[in-house]
ZALOTI-242673 format. One line per 3 residues: number of its first residue (from 1); their letters; for each residue x, y, z of C-alpha. Coordinates in nm, 2 decimals. Example, Ala and Ser with C-alpha at 12.3 -4.5 7.8 and 13.67 -1.06 7.14 Angstrom:
! residues 2
1	as	1.23,-0.45,0.78 ~ 1.37,-0.11,0.71
! end
This chain:
! residues 623
1	xxx	0.00,0.00,0.00 ~ 0.13,0.34,-0.09 ~ 0.22,0.59,0.19
4	xxx	0.15,0.96,0.13 ~ 0.38,1.24,0.24 ~ 0.25,1.57,0.39
7	xxx	0.24,1.74,0.06 ~ -0.01,1.48,-0.07 ~ 0.23,1.30,-0.30
10	xxx	0.34,0.94,-0.26 ~ 0.70,0.85,-0.30 ~ 0.67,0.75,-0.67
13	xxx	0.48,1.07,-0.76 ~ 0.74,1.28,-0.57 ~ 1.02,1.12,-0.77
16	xxx	0.84,1.18,-1.09 ~ 0.77,1.54,-1.00 ~ 1.14,1.60,-0.91
19	xxx	1.25,1.44,-1.23 ~ 1.01,1.65,-1.43 ~ 1.12,1.97,-1.27
22	xxx	1.49,1.88,-1.31 ~ 1.43,1.80,-1.68 ~ 1.26,2.14,-1.73
25	xxx	1.54,2.32,-1.54 ~ 1.80,2.14,-1.76 ~ 1.62,2.23,-2.08
28	xxx	1.59,2.59,-1.97 ~ 1.95,2.61,-1.87 ~ 2.06,2.46,-2.20
31	xxx	1.84,2.70,-2.39 ~ 1.97,2.99,-2.20 ~ 2.33,2.88,-2.25
34	xxx	2.27,2.85,-2.62 ~ 2.12,3.20,-2.63 ~ 2.42,3.34,-2.43
37	xxx	2.67,3.17,-2.67 ~ 2.49,3.29,-2.98 ~ 2.50,3.64,-2.83
40	xxx	2.87,3.61,-2.76 ~ 2.94,3.48,-3.12 ~ 2.72,3.76,-3.27
43	xxx	2.93,4.03,-3.10 ~ 3.19,3.92,-2.84 ~ 3.30,4.28,-2.78
46	xxx	2.94,4.41,-2.71 ~ 2.91,4.65,-2.42 ~ 3.28,4.72,-2.37
49	xxx	3.41,5.08,-2.34 ~ 3.68,5.22,-2.57 ~ 3.93,5.21,-2.28
52	xxx	3.85,4.85,-2.21 ~ 3.89,4.76,-2.58 ~ 4.23,4.94,-2.60
55	xxx	4.35,4.75,-2.29 ~ 4.24,4.42,-2.44 ~ 4.42,4.50,-2.77
58	xxx	4.74,4.59,-2.60 ~ 4.71,4.28,-2.37 ~ 4.66,4.05,-2.68
61	xxx	4.96,4.20,-2.86 ~ 5.19,4.16,-2.56 ~ 5.07,3.81,-2.48
64	xxx	5.18,3.70,-2.83 ~ 5.51,3.89,-2.85 ~ 5.38,4.16,-3.08
67	xxx	5.56,4.43,-2.88 ~ 5.70,4.67,-3.14 ~ 5.56,5.02,-3.07
70	xxx	5.39,5.03,-3.41 ~ 5.22,4.70,-3.35 ~ 5.11,4.78,-3.00
73	xxx	4.95,5.10,-3.13 ~ 4.78,4.91,-3.41 ~ 4.63,4.65,-3.18
76	xxx	4.53,4.92,-2.93 ~ 4.32,5.10,-3.20 ~ 4.24,4.79,-3.39
79	xxx	4.05,4.65,-3.09 ~ 3.83,4.96,-3.09 ~ 3.76,4.93,-3.46
82	xxx	3.68,4.56,-3.42 ~ 3.39,4.64,-3.19 ~ 3.22,4.86,-3.46
85	xxx	3.42,4.88,-3.79 ~ 3.16,5.11,-3.95 ~ 3.23,5.38,-3.68
88	xxx	3.59,5.42,-3.77 ~ 3.55,5.80,-3.77 ~ 3.48,5.78,-3.39
91	xxx	3.80,5.59,-3.31 ~ 4.04,5.83,-3.12 ~ 4.40,5.91,-3.22
94	xxx	4.38,5.79,-3.59 ~ 4.61,5.96,-3.83 ~ 4.48,6.11,-4.15
97	xxx	4.64,5.84,-4.35 ~ 4.47,5.57,-4.14 ~ 4.13,5.75,-4.17
100	xxx	4.18,5.77,-4.55 ~ 4.25,5.39,-4.57 ~ 3.95,5.30,-4.36
103	xxx	3.72,5.54,-4.54 ~ 3.83,5.40,-4.88 ~ 3.78,5.05,-4.75
106	xxx	3.42,5.14,-4.65 ~ 3.33,5.33,-4.97 ~ 3.53,5.12,-5.22
109	xxx	3.50,4.77,-5.10 ~ 3.68,4.62,-5.41 ~ 3.99,4.83,-5.35
112	xxx	4.21,4.56,-5.19 ~ 4.58,4.46,-5.21 ~ 4.69,4.27,-5.52
115	xxx	4.80,3.97,-5.31 ~ 4.44,3.91,-5.19 ~ 4.33,3.88,-5.55
118	xxx	4.62,3.65,-5.63 ~ 4.49,3.43,-5.35 ~ 4.14,3.43,-5.51
121	xxx	4.30,3.36,-5.85 ~ 4.48,3.06,-5.70 ~ 4.14,2.94,-5.55
124	xxx	3.99,2.99,-5.90 ~ 4.25,2.77,-6.06 ~ 4.17,2.51,-5.80
127	xxx	3.81,2.53,-5.90 ~ 3.91,2.50,-6.27 ~ 4.10,2.18,-6.17
130	xxx	3.78,2.03,-6.05 ~ 3.57,2.15,-6.34 ~ 3.82,2.00,-6.59
133	xxx	3.84,1.67,-6.39 ~ 3.46,1.65,-6.43 ~ 3.42,1.70,-6.80
136	xxx	3.72,1.57,-6.99 ~ 3.55,1.23,-6.94 ~ 3.26,1.36,-7.15
139	xxx	3.43,1.32,-7.48 ~ 3.68,1.05,-7.37 ~ 3.41,0.80,-7.28
142	xxx	3.29,0.79,-7.64 ~ 3.62,0.61,-7.72 ~ 3.73,0.43,-7.41
145	xxx	3.38,0.29,-7.37 ~ 3.42,0.12,-7.71 ~ 3.78,0.02,-7.64
148	xxx	3.69,-0.14,-7.31 ~ 3.36,-0.29,-7.43 ~ 3.13,-0.10,-7.19
151	xxx	2.85,0.14,-7.25 ~ 2.65,-0.05,-7.50 ~ 2.28,-0.15,-7.49
154	xxx	2.35,-0.45,-7.26 ~ 2.23,-0.34,-6.91 ~ 2.55,-0.48,-6.74
157	xxx	2.77,-0.29,-6.99 ~ 2.57,0.03,-6.93 ~ 2.61,0.01,-6.56
160	xxx	2.99,-0.05,-6.59 ~ 3.02,0.27,-6.79 ~ 2.82,0.46,-6.53
163	xxx	3.03,0.31,-6.25 ~ 3.36,0.40,-6.42 ~ 3.25,0.76,-6.48
166	xxx	3.11,0.81,-6.13 ~ 3.41,0.66,-5.94 ~ 3.56,0.99,-5.82
169	xxx	3.23,1.10,-5.67 ~ 3.19,0.76,-5.49 ~ 3.53,0.82,-5.33
172	xxx	3.44,1.19,-5.24 ~ 3.12,1.09,-5.07 ~ 3.25,0.82,-4.85
175	xxx	3.62,0.90,-4.80 ~ 3.75,1.22,-4.97 ~ 3.53,1.48,-4.82
178	xxx	3.58,1.34,-4.47 ~ 3.95,1.39,-4.50 ~ 3.90,1.76,-4.50
181	xxx	3.91,1.79,-4.12 ~ 4.23,1.60,-4.05 ~ 4.41,1.74,-4.36
184	xxx	4.33,2.10,-4.26 ~ 4.43,2.02,-3.90 ~ 4.77,1.87,-4.00
187	xxx	4.87,2.06,-4.31 ~ 4.68,2.39,-4.31 ~ 4.47,2.53,-4.59
190	xxx	4.77,2.57,-4.83 ~ 4.90,2.23,-4.75 ~ 4.57,2.06,-4.81
193	xxx	4.53,2.24,-5.14 ~ 4.89,2.13,-5.24 ~ 4.83,1.76,-5.15
196	xxx	4.49,1.74,-5.31 ~ 4.62,1.89,-5.64 ~ 4.91,1.64,-5.63
199	xxx	4.64,1.37,-5.60 ~ 4.45,1.52,-5.89 ~ 4.75,1.56,-6.12
202	xxx	4.88,1.20,-6.06 ~ 4.53,1.05,-6.10 ~ 4.48,1.23,-6.43
205	xxx	4.82,1.11,-6.55 ~ 4.73,0.76,-6.44 ~ 4.40,0.76,-6.63
208	xxx	4.59,0.83,-6.95 ~ 4.77,0.49,-6.93 ~ 4.50,0.24,-6.84
211	xxx	4.39,-0.04,-7.07 ~ 4.09,-0.19,-6.89 ~ 3.77,-0.06,-6.75
214	xxx	3.85,-0.17,-6.39 ~ 4.19,0.00,-6.40 ~ 4.02,0.32,-6.52
217	xxx	3.77,0.28,-6.23 ~ 4.06,0.26,-5.98 ~ 4.24,0.56,-6.13
220	xxx	3.92,0.76,-6.13 ~ 3.84,0.65,-5.77 ~ 4.19,0.78,-5.67
223	xxx	4.09,1.12,-5.83 ~ 3.83,1.15,-5.55 ~ 4.10,1.19,-5.29
226	xxx	4.19,1.52,-5.47 ~ 3.84,1.64,-5.55 ~ 3.68,1.59,-5.21
229	xxx	3.90,1.78,-4.96 ~ 3.98,2.05,-5.21 ~ 3.61,2.13,-5.28
232	xxx	3.56,2.19,-4.90 ~ 3.89,2.36,-4.82 ~ 3.92,2.62,-5.10
235	xxx	3.59,2.81,-5.02 ~ 3.70,2.82,-4.65 ~ 4.05,2.94,-4.74
238	xxx	3.90,3.22,-4.96 ~ 3.65,3.32,-4.69 ~ 3.92,3.34,-4.42
241	xxx	4.15,3.56,-4.63 ~ 3.87,3.79,-4.75 ~ 3.74,4.11,-4.58
244	xxx	3.38,4.09,-4.47 ~ 3.25,4.34,-4.73 ~ 3.32,4.12,-5.03
247	xxx	3.34,3.78,-4.87 ~ 3.02,3.65,-5.04 ~ 3.13,3.75,-5.39
250	xxx	3.48,3.61,-5.34 ~ 3.36,3.27,-5.20 ~ 3.13,3.22,-5.49
253	xxx	3.42,3.24,-5.73 ~ 3.47,2.87,-5.65 ~ 3.16,2.77,-5.84
256	xxx	3.20,3.03,-6.12 ~ 3.55,2.91,-6.20 ~ 3.45,2.55,-6.17
259	xxx	3.22,2.64,-6.46 ~ 3.53,2.78,-6.64 ~ 3.71,2.44,-6.58
262	xxx	3.41,2.26,-6.72 ~ 3.44,2.47,-7.03 ~ 3.82,2.39,-7.05
265	xxx	3.74,2.02,-7.03 ~ 3.51,2.04,-7.33 ~ 3.77,2.24,-7.51
268	xxx	4.03,1.98,-7.45 ~ 3.80,1.71,-7.57 ~ 3.75,1.90,-7.90
271	xxx	4.12,1.99,-7.93 ~ 4.24,1.63,-7.91 ~ 3.95,1.47,-8.11
274	xxx	4.15,1.43,-8.44 ~ 4.47,1.30,-8.28 ~ 4.53,0.96,-8.45
277	xxx	4.66,0.64,-8.28 ~ 5.04,0.62,-8.28 ~ 5.25,0.30,-8.29
280	xxx	5.11,0.07,-8.03 ~ 4.91,0.34,-7.85 ~ 4.54,0.27,-7.91
283	xxx	4.31,0.56,-7.82 ~ 4.57,0.83,-7.81 ~ 4.31,1.10,-7.84
286	xxx	4.11,1.00,-7.54 ~ 4.43,0.94,-7.34 ~ 4.54,1.30,-7.41
289	xxx	4.19,1.42,-7.31 ~ 4.21,1.25,-6.97 ~ 4.57,1.35,-6.91
292	xxx	4.52,1.72,-7.00 ~ 4.32,1.78,-6.68 ~ 4.64,1.76,-6.48
295	xxx	4.77,2.09,-6.62 ~ 4.58,2.33,-6.39 ~ 4.66,2.11,-6.09
298	xxx	5.03,2.14,-6.16 ~ 5.00,2.52,-6.19 ~ 4.84,2.53,-5.84
301	xxx	5.11,2.31,-5.69 ~ 5.38,2.54,-5.83 ~ 5.23,2.86,-5.69
304	xxx	5.03,2.77,-5.38 ~ 5.31,2.84,-5.13 ~ 5.37,3.19,-5.27
307	xxx	5.04,3.28,-5.11 ~ 5.00,3.34,-4.73 ~ 4.84,3.07,-4.51
310	xxx	4.50,3.15,-4.36 ~ 4.55,3.38,-4.07 ~ 4.27,3.21,-3.89
313	xxx	4.44,2.87,-3.92 ~ 4.76,3.02,-3.77 ~ 4.59,3.15,-3.46
316	xxx	4.40,2.82,-3.42 ~ 4.74,2.67,-3.39 ~ 4.86,2.94,-3.14
319	xxx	5.09,3.09,-3.40 ~ 4.96,3.45,-3.36 ~ 5.28,3.62,-3.48
322	xxx	5.27,3.42,-3.81 ~ 4.90,3.50,-3.84 ~ 4.97,3.87,-3.80
325	xxx	5.24,3.86,-4.07 ~ 5.00,3.67,-4.30 ~ 4.71,3.91,-4.26
328	xxx	4.94,4.22,-4.30 ~ 5.01,4.09,-4.65 ~ 4.64,4.07,-4.72
331	xxx	4.55,4.42,-4.60 ~ 4.67,4.77,-4.70 ~ 4.75,4.89,-4.34
334	xxx	4.86,4.73,-4.02 ~ 4.57,4.88,-3.84 ~ 4.33,4.69,-4.06
337	xxx	4.53,4.37,-4.00 ~ 4.53,4.42,-3.63 ~ 4.16,4.49,-3.62
340	xxx	4.08,4.17,-3.82 ~ 4.32,3.94,-3.64 ~ 4.21,4.06,-3.29
343	xxx	3.85,4.00,-3.39 ~ 3.93,3.65,-3.53 ~ 4.09,3.56,-3.20
346	xxx	3.79,3.68,-3.00 ~ 3.56,3.47,-3.22 ~ 3.79,3.17,-3.17
349	xxx	3.78,3.22,-2.80 ~ 3.40,3.23,-2.81 ~ 3.40,2.92,-3.03
352	xxx	3.62,2.75,-2.77 ~ 3.35,2.82,-2.50 ~ 3.08,2.67,-2.73
355	xxx	3.26,2.35,-2.81 ~ 3.39,2.28,-2.45 ~ 3.26,1.94,-2.35
358	xxx	3.02,1.91,-2.65 ~ 3.00,1.68,-2.94 ~ 2.99,1.88,-3.27
361	xxx	2.81,1.61,-3.47 ~ 2.55,1.58,-3.21 ~ 2.50,1.96,-3.19
364	xxx	2.44,1.97,-3.56 ~ 2.13,1.76,-3.50 ~ 2.01,1.84,-3.15
367	xxx	2.04,2.22,-3.15 ~ 1.74,2.37,-3.34 ~ 1.94,2.66,-3.49
370	xxx	2.21,2.42,-3.63 ~ 1.95,2.16,-3.74 ~ 1.76,2.42,-3.94
373	xxx	2.08,2.54,-4.11 ~ 2.17,2.18,-4.19 ~ 1.83,2.11,-4.34
376	xxx	1.85,2.42,-4.57 ~ 2.22,2.34,-4.66 ~ 2.14,1.98,-4.74
379	xxx	1.84,2.08,-4.96 ~ 2.05,2.31,-5.18 ~ 2.34,2.07,-5.20
382	xxx	2.12,1.78,-5.29 ~ 1.93,1.98,-5.56 ~ 2.26,2.10,-5.71
385	xxx	2.29,1.74,-5.84 ~ 1.92,1.64,-5.88 ~ 1.84,1.94,-6.09
388	xxx	2.02,1.73,-6.36 ~ 2.31,1.96,-6.45 ~ 2.58,1.70,-6.43
391	xxx	2.38,1.47,-6.66 ~ 2.46,1.73,-6.92 ~ 2.81,1.80,-6.79
394	xxx	2.91,1.43,-6.81 ~ 2.70,1.29,-7.10 ~ 2.62,1.59,-7.32
397	xxx	2.83,1.45,-7.61 ~ 2.63,1.12,-7.60 ~ 2.31,1.32,-7.57
400	xxx	2.39,1.54,-7.87 ~ 2.50,1.23,-8.07 ~ 2.17,1.06,-8.00
403	xxx	1.98,1.37,-8.12 ~ 2.16,1.36,-8.46 ~ 2.49,1.53,-8.41
406	xxx	2.81,1.39,-8.55 ~ 3.07,1.30,-8.29 ~ 3.28,1.61,-8.35
409	xxx	2.98,1.84,-8.37 ~ 2.86,1.68,-8.04 ~ 3.18,1.78,-7.88
412	xxx	3.15,2.13,-8.02 ~ 2.80,2.16,-7.89 ~ 2.92,2.05,-7.55
415	xxx	3.18,2.32,-7.56 ~ 2.90,2.57,-7.62 ~ 2.72,2.45,-7.31
418	xxx	3.05,2.50,-7.11 ~ 3.08,2.86,-7.24 ~ 2.72,2.93,-7.14
421	xxx	2.78,2.78,-6.80 ~ 3.07,3.01,-6.73 ~ 2.94,3.33,-6.89
424	xxx	2.60,3.33,-6.73 ~ 2.75,3.26,-6.38 ~ 2.91,3.61,-6.40
427	xxx	2.59,3.81,-6.31 ~ 2.57,3.61,-5.99 ~ 2.87,3.81,-5.85
430	xxx	2.62,4.10,-5.82 ~ 2.28,3.93,-5.79 ~ 2.38,3.68,-5.51
433	xxx	2.42,3.97,-5.26 ~ 2.14,4.19,-5.40 ~ 1.85,3.98,-5.54
436	xxx	1.94,3.71,-5.29 ~ 2.01,3.34,-5.26 ~ 1.66,3.23,-5.20
439	xxx	1.51,3.45,-5.47 ~ 1.76,3.33,-5.73 ~ 1.66,2.97,-5.65
442	xxx	1.29,3.03,-5.65 ~ 1.32,3.21,-5.99 ~ 1.54,2.96,-6.17
445	xxx	1.41,2.62,-6.06 ~ 1.08,2.64,-6.25 ~ 1.27,2.76,-6.56
448	xxx	1.51,2.47,-6.53 ~ 1.22,2.23,-6.52 ~ 1.06,2.38,-6.83
451	xxx	1.40,2.36,-7.01 ~ 1.44,1.99,-6.94 ~ 1.09,1.91,-7.04
454	xxx	1.14,2.10,-7.36 ~ 1.47,1.91,-7.43 ~ 1.31,1.57,-7.36
457	xxx	1.00,1.64,-7.58 ~ 1.23,1.74,-7.87 ~ 1.33,1.37,-7.89
460	xxx	0.98,1.29,-8.02 ~ 1.07,1.47,-8.34 ~ 1.20,1.25,-8.62
463	xxx	1.56,1.15,-8.57 ~ 1.68,1.26,-8.91 ~ 1.53,1.61,-8.87
466	xxx	1.76,1.90,-8.84 ~ 1.49,2.07,-8.64 ~ 1.54,1.81,-8.37
469	xxx	1.92,1.87,-8.36 ~ 1.87,2.25,-8.32 ~ 1.59,2.23,-8.06
472	xxx	1.77,1.98,-7.84 ~ 2.07,2.21,-7.83 ~ 1.85,2.51,-7.76
475	xxx	1.68,2.33,-7.47 ~ 2.02,2.23,-7.31 ~ 2.15,2.58,-7.36
478	xxx	1.85,2.74,-7.20 ~ 1.89,2.51,-6.91 ~ 2.26,2.62,-6.87
481	xxx	2.15,2.99,-6.89 ~ 1.91,2.96,-6.59 ~ 2.12,2.71,-6.39
484	xxx	2.44,2.92,-6.40 ~ 2.33,3.22,-6.19 ~ 2.11,3.02,-5.95
487	xxx	2.17,2.67,-5.84 ~ 2.52,2.69,-5.97 ~ 2.69,2.94,-5.73
490	xxx	2.43,2.94,-5.44 ~ 2.49,2.60,-5.27 ~ 2.85,2.64,-5.18
493	xxx	2.81,3.00,-5.07 ~ 2.49,2.92,-4.87 ~ 2.65,2.62,-4.69
496	xxx	2.96,2.82,-4.60 ~ 2.76,3.08,-4.42 ~ 2.46,2.89,-4.28
499	xxx	2.65,2.72,-4.00 ~ 2.78,2.90,-3.70 ~ 3.16,2.95,-3.69
502	xxx	3.24,2.66,-3.46 ~ 3.06,2.41,-3.68 ~ 3.16,2.54,-4.02
505	xxx	3.43,2.29,-4.12 ~ 3.20,2.00,-4.01 ~ 2.91,2.15,-4.20
508	xxx	3.11,2.20,-4.52 ~ 3.24,1.84,-4.50 ~ 2.88,1.72,-4.47
511	xxx	2.76,1.95,-4.75 ~ 3.03,1.85,-5.00 ~ 2.99,1.48,-4.91
514	xxx	2.62,1.52,-4.99 ~ 2.67,1.68,-5.33 ~ 2.94,1.43,-5.43
517	xxx	2.73,1.13,-5.32 ~ 2.43,1.24,-5.53 ~ 2.67,1.33,-5.81
520	xxx	2.78,0.96,-5.80 ~ 2.41,0.85,-5.80 ~ 2.33,1.07,-6.09
523	xxx	2.63,0.98,-6.31 ~ 2.60,0.60,-6.25 ~ 2.23,0.58,-6.32
526	xxx	2.20,0.81,-6.62 ~ 2.30,0.56,-6.89 ~ 2.05,0.30,-6.76
529	xxx	1.78,0.56,-6.70 ~ 1.82,0.69,-7.06 ~ 1.80,0.33,-7.20
532	xxx	1.50,0.23,-6.99 ~ 1.29,0.54,-7.02 ~ 1.44,0.70,-7.34
535	xxx	1.56,1.06,-7.33 ~ 1.20,1.19,-7.30 ~ 1.14,1.01,-6.97
538	xxx	1.49,1.06,-6.84 ~ 1.47,1.44,-6.89 ~ 1.12,1.44,-6.75
541	xxx	1.24,1.27,-6.43 ~ 1.48,1.55,-6.36 ~ 1.23,1.82,-6.46
544	xxx	1.00,1.67,-6.18 ~ 1.29,1.69,-5.93 ~ 1.33,2.06,-6.02
547	xxx	0.97,2.13,-5.91 ~ 1.02,1.93,-5.60 ~ 1.33,2.14,-5.53
550	xxx	1.13,2.46,-5.58 ~ 0.87,2.35,-5.32 ~ 1.13,2.25,-5.06
553	xxx	1.33,2.57,-5.11 ~ 1.00,2.77,-5.07 ~ 0.92,2.60,-4.75
556	xxx	1.25,2.53,-4.58 ~ 1.53,2.75,-4.71 ~ 1.54,3.10,-4.56
559	xxx	1.72,3.40,-4.71 ~ 2.07,3.48,-4.59 ~ 2.18,3.77,-4.80
562	xxx	2.32,4.08,-4.63 ~ 2.28,3.91,-4.29 ~ 2.52,3.94,-4.00
565	xxx	2.60,3.64,-3.78 ~ 2.35,3.77,-3.52 ~ 2.08,3.80,-3.78
568	xxx	2.15,3.45,-3.92 ~ 2.11,3.31,-3.56 ~ 1.77,3.47,-3.55
571	xxx	1.68,3.34,-3.90 ~ 1.78,2.98,-3.83 ~ 1.62,2.98,-3.49
574	xxx	1.28,3.00,-3.65 ~ 1.08,2.68,-3.62 ~ 1.05,2.47,-3.94
577	xxx	0.67,2.50,-3.93 ~ 0.69,2.88,-3.91 ~ 0.94,2.89,-4.19
580	xxx	0.71,2.67,-4.41 ~ 0.41,2.89,-4.33 ~ 0.61,3.20,-4.43
583	xxx	0.69,3.03,-4.77 ~ 0.32,2.97,-4.83 ~ 0.25,3.34,-4.74
586	xxx	0.53,3.45,-4.98 ~ 0.38,3.25,-5.26 ~ 0.03,3.40,-5.20
589	xxx	0.18,3.75,-5.18 ~ 0.37,3.70,-5.51 ~ 0.04,3.59,-5.68
592	xxx	-0.14,3.89,-5.55 ~ 0.14,4.14,-5.61 ~ 0.27,4.04,-5.95
595	xxx	-0.01,3.83,-6.12 ~ -0.32,4.01,-5.98 ~ -0.14,4.35,-5.96
598	xxx	-0.26,4.42,-5.61 ~ -0.01,4.70,-5.52 ~ -0.12,4.71,-5.16
601	xxx	-0.03,4.34,-5.10 ~ 0.21,4.32,-4.80 ~ 0.44,4.05,-4.68
604	xxx	0.55,4.05,-4.32 ~ 0.92,3.96,-4.28 ~ 1.00,3.61,-4.15
607	xxx	1.21,3.76,-3.86 ~ 1.15,4.10,-3.70 ~ 1.50,4.14,-3.55
610	xxx	1.40,4.41,-3.30 ~ 1.11,4.20,-3.18 ~ 1.33,3.89,-3.15
613	xxx	1.59,4.08,-2.95 ~ 1.32,4.20,-2.71 ~ 1.18,3.85,-2.67
616	xxx	1.53,3.71,-2.60 ~ 1.61,3.98,-2.34 ~ 1.28,3.91,-2.17
619	xxx	1.33,3.53,-2.17 ~ 1.68,3.57,-2.03 ~ 1.55,3.80,-1.76
622	xx	1.28,3.55,-1.66 ~ 1.54,3.27,-1.65
! end
């Protein structure tokens, strides 16, 4: 029989009540801690006076042996500037020369030292390495498929061709991308870039000497050790070297110059098409195609150590003096370098508080802010593949041939797609930070779906008709025109900024592994999909996925343009249900405003930052 205590609860009920209250207290404490940490990361210098900031700057400089009078002064004033860079005119004791440099930085954001742009050029060549690795196989497979006896109508043969072509992306998804974290930890950003380009160059050279499909598979699988870590590291390196005002535009150069590399791959295919076999070398033309992709990788290896290492990587390793020297090379004036390095260090100290005693992988899933960022990032990365772009990148020559082109004309038409892919990515340098990431995706996905449907339907036209040839090319080119400024540059930029600072490397590893895994799925299945459902059904399949992508972006991918870290915390803290409801309201508003011409139609923002700050302050006060 149960005995009751004076408060009316038996022992079992009392234990349950205590456990419930303890759980609620734990949840509240965890939520409060997350709010406090987000506030720290948003602005770790908030609330400090100019005198306190000066003392912190001098203390930091002395602690890391930066004791030259000029350096002490730079950090003393740089700490004040780090708290509010836009209020540089209120910083005391600045010389006229320093004021002019800071004023020009604020009014002419593209006025930067040449070395910074050399770093971005190096990153762009790395991107071209990847693009060329992806597309030289487009023309080469026409020949090595026949030589190795794969890629015919037989289902097994078709799967072997797809498996061989997709081997690098299989490696990227399951091994390559996950090497990003240890490689960056051991070798730094430059070292990782050097090692991965060595892998790329050797694998490309290896591919040119194989004589069986399985040896080609092994060589291409090894290529993934170069593609995977490089695709995650280069955007991070560019971001960590860039000033905040142009970071978005510089990071997106990765995807734009990947498009340039894709174009180079097609050009190499066309350039080596007429090379005849020599002596005992069978298939010399496709061997030269595959080997040519090593050239940009060799260029990167020769010049990567001429550029400075990431300052942030140096201070992560405790090498603050080296970090200061590196960032001084990337800024016009020491006071800019001191400001940025001091702020980097403060963010890393805050990051250390957040990761103390916590599992990062678990935090990506269990913390709502991080989980919402992961969902949005995974959607855009998945759709970068399932929009169907790499079907065209890898198999356009075969597609053009099946529509009536001769082999050489198919390669020339593929080069045309590569040119379009690069040229129409250029407007995104401006639109990605003005029109916005989300708006670019919502505008271009329906257009990509229509382009693919148009391309597929053109295969109903009689095979011998020149009209079919012209219309298939038109459909593929229209797809390239709308893909290049939208789903082309957005995913890598979005993924690099969606995660909080302390999870960014992990988030980028997951994001790149996702895109390469589905790249593998797409490239291995296309030959069989095309044979089973004919081009009409195969293109229709990816057109349908474009519409699915449009719906998921509307409901689950918030806008991130022109947002500070504090604002991104507020954006990604929004419940998934509220985000989806906003997407529906936005669609209704668009219909009213632009289709029904109701000029008085209003759309309330997803996040009212002032209201959110008041709510957070109130909740912290109650806690």
